C-alpha positions as MATLAB code, in Angstrom:
seq = 'MDELIQFQENASGLFVRAQGHITAAVSADLRDMILERLSLPPPPILLAVDLQACDYMDSTFMGLLVGFHKRFKALTGTALTILRPTQDCVKLLSGLGILKLMVLVEEGEFPSPTLWKPISRVHKPTTEFILSAHKNLSELSPENTKAFGALQSVLEQQIKKEEV';
ca = [
     -19.213   27.927   43.271;
     -16.826   25.014   42.754;
     -17.926   21.564   43.767;
     -17.073   20.586   47.304;
     -18.121   17.606   49.366;
     -17.405   17.440   53.068;
     -18.256   14.934   55.783;
     -18.251   14.425   59.489;
     -19.427   11.798   61.909;
     -20.597   12.668   65.397;
     -22.911   11.146   68.001;
     -25.934   12.128   65.891;
     -24.770   10.273   62.778;
     -22.745   10.491   59.580;
     -23.219   13.733   57.653;
     -22.268   14.688   54.108;
     -22.484   18.258   52.837;
     -22.501   18.985   49.104;
     -21.791   22.499   47.898;
     -21.865   23.937   44.410;
     -22.121   21.961   41.189;
     -21.678   18.285   42.200;
     -20.500   15.832   39.547;
     -18.951   12.401   39.195;
     -15.512   13.986   39.670;
     -15.856   13.989   43.476;
     -18.224   11.046   43.783;
     -15.732    8.169   43.656;
     -13.847    9.237   46.775;
     -17.116    9.940   48.587;
     -18.339    6.444   47.726;
     -15.162    4.853   49.047;
     -15.365    6.791   52.319;
     -19.065    6.104   52.956;
     -18.910    2.408   52.060;
     -15.812    1.918   54.213;
     -17.556    3.554   57.175;
     -20.745    1.542   56.675;
     -18.688   -1.663   56.710;
     -17.494   -0.912   60.253;
     -19.668   -1.754   63.261;
     -21.695   -0.223   64.655;
     -23.420    1.525   61.758;
     -24.177    5.224   62.254;
     -27.677    5.899   63.581;
     -28.266    8.452   60.813;
     -26.873    9.009   57.323;
     -27.727   12.515   56.149;
     -26.795   14.541   53.077;
     -27.065   18.318   53.405;
     -27.917   19.959   50.067;
     -28.519   23.496   51.342;
     -25.588   24.893   49.328;
     -25.863   22.534   46.338;
     -26.981   24.155   43.107;
     -26.699   21.111   40.800;
     -26.137   17.340   40.978;
     -25.330   15.126   38.024;
     -26.968   11.733   37.558;
     -23.873    9.877   38.788;
     -24.016   11.660   42.148;
     -27.763   11.058   42.416;
     -27.259    7.364   41.609;
     -24.608    7.263   44.317;
     -27.118    8.658   46.823;
     -29.527    5.847   45.875;
     -26.728    3.333   46.438;
     -25.978    4.828   49.862;
     -29.665    4.664   50.717;
     -29.884    0.979   49.742;
     -26.798    0.053   51.784;
     -27.824    2.109   54.831;
     -31.397    0.803   54.763;
     -30.130   -2.801   54.560;
     -27.902   -2.195   57.606;
     -30.247   -0.188   59.800;
     -33.760   -0.345   58.365;
     -33.602    3.461   58.132;
     -33.727    5.629   55.026;
     -31.044    8.100   54.035;
     -31.992   11.655   55.042;
     -31.810   14.623   52.685;
     -31.342   17.891   54.582;
     -32.413   21.353   53.414;
     -32.227   20.764   49.647;
     -32.415   23.728   47.300;
     -35.432   23.871   45.005;
     -33.195   22.837   42.087;
     -32.088   19.753   44.021;
     -35.685   18.901   44.930;
     -36.625   19.059   41.232;
     -33.703   16.846   40.224;
     -34.311   14.266   42.958;
     -38.091   14.251   42.432;
     -37.750   13.952   38.675;
     -35.900   10.655   39.027;
     -38.126    9.321   41.829;
     -35.380    9.467   44.435;
     -37.145   11.545   47.083;
     -39.880    8.956   47.555;
     -37.215    6.616   49.014;
     -35.660    9.012   51.461;
     -36.529   11.188   54.434;
     -36.686   14.861   53.484;
     -35.976   17.534   56.110;
     -36.483   20.940   54.513;
     -36.292   23.258   57.496;
     -35.975   23.436   61.223;
     -33.441   22.512   63.812;
     -31.323   19.544   62.969;
     -28.165   18.339   64.687;
     -25.331   19.344   62.409;
     -21.626   18.777   62.797;
     -19.420   21.808   63.159;
     -16.081   20.435   61.971;
     -16.235   19.361   58.345;
     -13.539   17.331   56.580;
     -13.268   17.687   52.796;
     -13.515   14.670   50.518;
     -10.361   14.444   48.438;
     -10.230   13.897   44.701;
      -7.732   11.060   44.691;
      -9.658    8.621   42.487;
     -11.265    9.365   39.158;
     -14.656    7.770   38.577;
     -14.288    4.496   36.690;
     -16.596    3.255   33.979;
     -17.837    0.568   36.382;
     -18.574    3.192   39.026;
     -20.588    5.345   36.619;
     -22.468    2.283   35.348;
     -23.318    1.183   38.893;
     -24.680    4.629   39.787;
     -26.916    4.652   36.714;
     -28.139    1.123   37.376;
     -29.251    2.362   40.806;
     -31.302    5.051   39.083;
     -32.721    2.653   36.482;
     -34.034    0.355   39.213;
     -36.344    3.129   40.440;
     -38.695    3.353   37.466;
     -39.341    2.342   33.865;
     -38.849    6.005   32.900;
     -35.357    5.979   34.390;
     -34.591    2.676   32.661;
     -35.530    4.264   29.356;
     -33.681    7.515   30.084;
     -30.417    5.826   31.063;
     -30.589    2.713   28.865;
     -28.425    4.072   26.053;
     -25.809    5.360   28.490;
     -25.698    1.998   30.268;
     -25.213    0.204   26.941;
     -22.320    2.488   26.005;
     -20.715    2.014   29.430;
     -21.099   -1.783   29.248;
     -19.464   -1.783   25.798;
     -16.642    0.350   27.133;
     -16.063   -2.090   30.001;
     -15.899   -5.003   27.533;
     -13.312   -3.108   25.454;
     -11.252   -2.402   28.575;
     -11.261   -6.103   29.504;
      -9.770   -7.142   26.153;
];
């Protein structure tokens, strides 16, 4: 299945649905949309990411989820909610220590929007964007710092080259 990210806001909150193999390629436009919405009052009462149809997430997307969680928690005092993740997604999120931050809803009735809008692929992920996502992950644990340290160094060097 190709990667697809959709969203909708309704009275219950702001929902994101990830389907397929999710990578940095669709993450930049998602970030722009979510951060723009969170900058507008009032903040949504819930920010939820449905991973029921997601079979893989790259580290950039997972770092983006951590960034959304931090922003949403600062605004509302509430954690980001992960809805119905596949077992592969649970393993990926648990392995990086992400699930301990967020609310996990694995089953049951949950208000879900019925009209989804796709996230476009207008913007390519920048080096700064990828670096920021991985810094979010590195903040979670010494293991993540070690795992992503070399990548962060390469990205920082690339940014310096781009500035010259």
